[in-house]
C-alpha positions in Angstrom: 92.6 107.4 135.4 95.8 107.6 133.4 96.0 108.4 129.8 96.9 104.8 128.8 93.8 103.5 130.6 91.6 106.1 129.0 92.9 105.3 125.5 92.4 101.5 126.1 88.9 102.0 127.4 87.5 104.7 125.1 89.5 104.3 121.9 90.9 100.8 121.6 87.9 98.8 122.9 85.3 100.3 120.4 87.8 99.7 117.6 88.4 96.2 118.7 84.7 95.5 119.0 84.0 97.0 115.6 86.8 94.9 114.1 85.4 91.7 115.6 81.9 92.5 114.3 83.3 93.1 110.8 85.2 89.8 111.0 82.1 87.9 112.1 80.3 89.4 109.1 82.9 88.0 106.7 82.8 84.6 108.5 79.0 84.6 108.2 79.3 85.3 104.4 81.8 82.4 104.1 79.3 80.1 105.9 76.5 81.2 103.6 78.8 80.5 100.6 79.4 77.0 101.8 75.7 76.3 102.1 74.6 78.0 98.8 77.3 77.3 96.3 77.0 74.1 94.2 80.4 72.4 94.2 83.7 72.1 96.0 85.5 74.5 93.6 83.2 77.4 94.1 82.8 76.7 97.8 86.6 76.6 98.3 86.9 79.9 96.4 84.3 81.6 98.6 85.6 80.2 101.9 89.3 80.8 101.2 88.8 84.5 100.4 86.3 85.5 103.1 87.7 83.2 105.8 91.1 84.9 105.6 89.6 88.4 105.8 87.2 87.4 108.6 89.9 85.8 110.6 92.2 88.8 110.1 89.5 91.2 111.6 88.5 88.9 114.4 92.0 88.0 115.5 93.2 91.6 115.0 90.3 92.8 117.1 91.1 90.3 119.8 94.8 91.4 119.8 93.7 95.1 120.1 91.4 94.2 123.0 94.1 92.3 124.8 96.6 95.3 124.6 100.3 94.7 124.9 100.6 91.3 126.5 101.8 87.8 125.7 98.2 86.8 124.7 98.3 89.5 122.0 101.6 88.1 120.7 100.1 84.6 120.6 97.0 85.8 118.8 99.2 87.5 116.2 101.3 84.3 115.7 98.1 82.4 115.1 97.0 85.1 112.6 100.3 84.8 110.7 100.1 81.0 110.6 96.5 81.2 109.4 97.5 83.5 106.6 100.3 81.2 105.6 98.3 78.0 105.8 94.9 79.0 104.5 95.9 79.3 100.8 97.7 76.0 101.1 94.7 74.2 102.6 92.4 75.6 99.9 94.8 74.6 97.2 95.2 71.0 98.6 91.4 70.7 98.8 90.7 71.7 95.2 93.7 69.7 93.9 92.5 66.5 95.7 89.0 67.1 94.3 90.4 67.5 90.8 92.6 64.4 91.1 89.8 62.3 92.3 87.9 63.2 89.1 85.3 65.5 90.4 84.0 67.7 87.6 83.2 71.4 88.1 79.6 72.3 88.2 78.1 73.7 85.0 74.6 75.2 84.1 73.8 72.0 82.2 74.0 70.1 85.5 71.2 72.1 87.0 
């Protein structure tokens, strides 16, 4: 077994798996936020923050697991596009809700 194979097997794989598990935790928190929060504004806030972080860890872990290959480059391109587009999508969602006249939730509504 060469040194590169040993590093990939015993160092990079556990780091990649741990990164994917951390990312899945953040994605789970985002899903719970969508189910528990009362309106589109708070849901969008919860999802846009945790979704970016969860996707970063999951896609970063997948890129580490793949090693140096074309698949890792493709995963990193998707990660960059996600980081560029996620804030834009969240902003467009909240702006369209505001323009349609949707009022933010308040304690008096409960």
